[in-house]
C-alpha positions as CSV (number, residue, x, y, z in Angstrom):
1,X,0.0,-27.4,-16.6
2,X,0.5,-24.8,-19.3
3,X,3.6,-25.2,-21.5
4,X,5.1,-21.7,-22.1
5,X,8.2,-21.7,-24.3
6,X,9.1,-18.0,-23.6
7,X,7.7,-14.7,-22.4
8,X,6.1,-14.0,-25.8
9,X,3.6,-16.9,-25.0
10,X,2.3,-15.1,-21.9
11,X,-1.2,-13.6,-22.1
12,X,-1.1,-9.8,-21.8
13,X,-2.7,-8.8,-18.6
14,X,-2.6,-12.3,-17.3
15,X,-5.9,-13.3,-15.5
16,X,-7.4,-10.2,-13.9
17,X,-11.0,-10.8,-15.0
18,X,-12.6,-7.9,-13.1
19,X,-10.7,-4.6,-12.8
20,X,-10.6,-2.9,-9.4
21,X,-11.3,-6.1,-7.4
22,X,-8.4,-5.7,-4.9
23,X,-10.7,-4.3,-2.3
24,X,-12.2,-7.8,-2.1
25,X,-9.0,-9.3,-0.8
26,X,-6.9,-8.8,2.3
27,X,-3.4,-8.4,0.8
28,X,-1.5,-7.2,3.9
29,X,-1.1,-10.5,5.7
30,X,2.5,-11.2,4.6
31,X,4.3,-8.0,5.6
32,X,6.9,-7.8,8.3
33,X,6.8,-4.0,8.8
34,X,3.8,-1.7,9.2
35,X,3.8,2.1,8.9
36,X,2.9,4.0,12.0
37,X,1.9,7.7,11.7
38,X,2.9,10.3,14.3
39,X,-0.1,12.5,14.1
40,X,1.7,15.3,15.9
41,X,4.3,15.5,13.2
42,X,1.9,15.0,10.3
43,X,1.0,18.1,8.3
44,X,-1.7,16.4,6.2
45,X,0.1,17.1,3.0
46,X,-1.2,13.8,1.5
47,X,2.2,13.0,0.0
48,X,2.0,9.5,1.6
49,X,-1.5,9.1,0.1
50,X,-0.3,10.1,-3.4
51,X,2.6,7.6,-3.3
52,X,1.0,4.6,-1.6
53,X,0.7,2.0,-4.3
54,X,-2.1,0.2,-2.5
55,X,-4.3,3.1,-1.4
56,X,-3.8,2.3,2.3
57,X,-3.8,5.8,3.7
58,X,-7.1,6.6,5.5
59,X,-8.3,10.1,5.2
60,X,-11.3,11.6,7.1
61,X,-12.4,15.2,7.1
62,X,-9.3,16.2,5.0
63,X,-7.0,14.7,7.6
64,X,-4.8,11.6,7.6
65,X,-6.1,9.4,10.3
66,X,-4.5,6.0,9.8
67,X,-3.4,3.1,7.7
68,X,-5.6,0.4,6.1
69,X,-3.7,-2.6,7.6
70,X,-5.7,-5.2,5.7
71,X,-4.1,-4.0,2.4
72,X,-0.8,-2.5,3.4
73,X,2.1,-4.7,2.3
74,X,4.7,-2.8,4.3
75,X,6.7,-1.5,1.4
76,X,7.7,1.7,3.2
77,X,7.1,4.1,0.3
78,X,4.8,6.3,2.5
79,X,7.6,6.6,5.1
80,X,10.2,7.5,2.5
81,X,7.9,10.1,0.8
82,X,6.8,11.9,4.0
83,X,8.5,15.3,4.1
84,X,8.1,15.6,7.9
85,X,9.3,12.0,8.7
86,X,5.9,11.5,10.5
87,X,5.7,7.8,9.3
88,X,8.0,5.1,10.7
89,X,8.1,1.5,9.7
90,X,7.7,-0.6,12.7
91,X,8.1,-4.4,13.0
92,X,4.7,-6.2,12.8
93,X,3.8,-8.0,16.0
């Protein structure tokens, strides 16, 4: 075990050896809520895509088509950012 006296002893950047490697891991397994998009309300403004911290908004042919559930952590930022309230947070089943 590493003995750390205080925060000044922590290594800056911790242990991310290879940048951009989050695509290799499924990080959405622990969420309790998942965003659901009402395509009829969605105006494809991409606000949810801009604000999603995990790049979970799926876009195809300049349209929002879904959520990448393998990475979504259920934070709800996309739902809060949506100007048309087209995204609702639903309990994970």
